[in-house]
N, C-alpha and C positions, 0 to 999 in steps of 0.2 A: 258106290254112288258118291260118297263123300270125296273120294279121290278124283272122280270126274269133275265135280264142282270146283275142286281146288285147281285142277288143270285149266279150267275155263276162267281162272282168276276170280272166282266167286267165293272168296274166303268167308265172308259173313254168312252166306247161305249154307256153306259147308259146315260152319260152326253150329248153326241153328239145327241142321239135320242131325248132326252128331250129338248135340245136347238133348234133342227131343226124342231120340229113339226109345229110350226106356219109358218115357211118358206115353208115347204113342202105343206101346205094346202092353200097357197096364191092363187092358181088358182081358189079356190072356191069363191073368191070375184068377179069373172067375171060371165057373164051370162052362164047358164048351157049349152047352145048350143056351147060354145067355149071350154068346159072342155076337150073334146077328142082331140082337136087340140093343146091345151096348154101343156098337160102333156107329149107330145112327140115332139121331134124336127126332125121329119122325113125329112123335106125339107133340113135341114143343113146336116143331115147324108147322104142323097142322093147326095148332092153336094160334100161332102168329098169323097164319093166312086168314083164319076166321076173324080175328080182331082187325086185321088190315082191311078185309072186305067190308066189315061193319063201319069202320071209320071212313072209308071212301064214299059210302052211301051218304053220310052226313056232309062230307066235303069240308066245310070250314067250321071250326068250333069257336065259340065266343071267347073261351079261355081254356087254359090247361086243365082246370078242375072239371069242366064238362067232358072233356076227352077222357080223363081218368075215370069219371063216373060211368061212361059208356063201357070202357074196358073192364072195369070191376063188375058191372052188371053181366057182361058176357062171361066172365070167369065164374061168377056165381051160378049162372045158368049151366055151364059145362060141369061144374062140380056137383050140381044137383041132378044131373041126368045120367042115363046109363053110360054115356060117353065118358063122363068123369069117373065112373066106377069101374070101367073096364080094366082088368088086370093086364099089365103090359108084359110082365115076366112071371114065370112060375117060380116062386121063391123056395120051393121044396129042395131044389138043387143046392141052394146055398145052405139050407139047414142041414142037409146030409153031409155037405163038405165041412161045415163047422163041427158037426158031431164027430167026423172022422179026424179032424185036426185035434179035437179035445182028447180023443182016445189015444192018439200018438204021443201027446205031451205027457 
């Protein structure tokens, strides 16, 4: 892929791809059971959609402080409900991997 980008005279894009490969594959250091959860940030995207929906209802805010207060109120609500308490990943996989890494050392 990097070679194709260089052939197309897209040197900067090729450099970015080449430099970002290791960072992109970082999720593979975690247990396989977590891969599908790590590659996406659906929880954050859902929270952003919820905040966006609430702020659109208001329309125009008198100042930045009132917008911030609305966002903080929504975050407090999410943190206090079952939606904020839902476990996103089963952390036992990481605990067993840590235990195995300790035993090898």
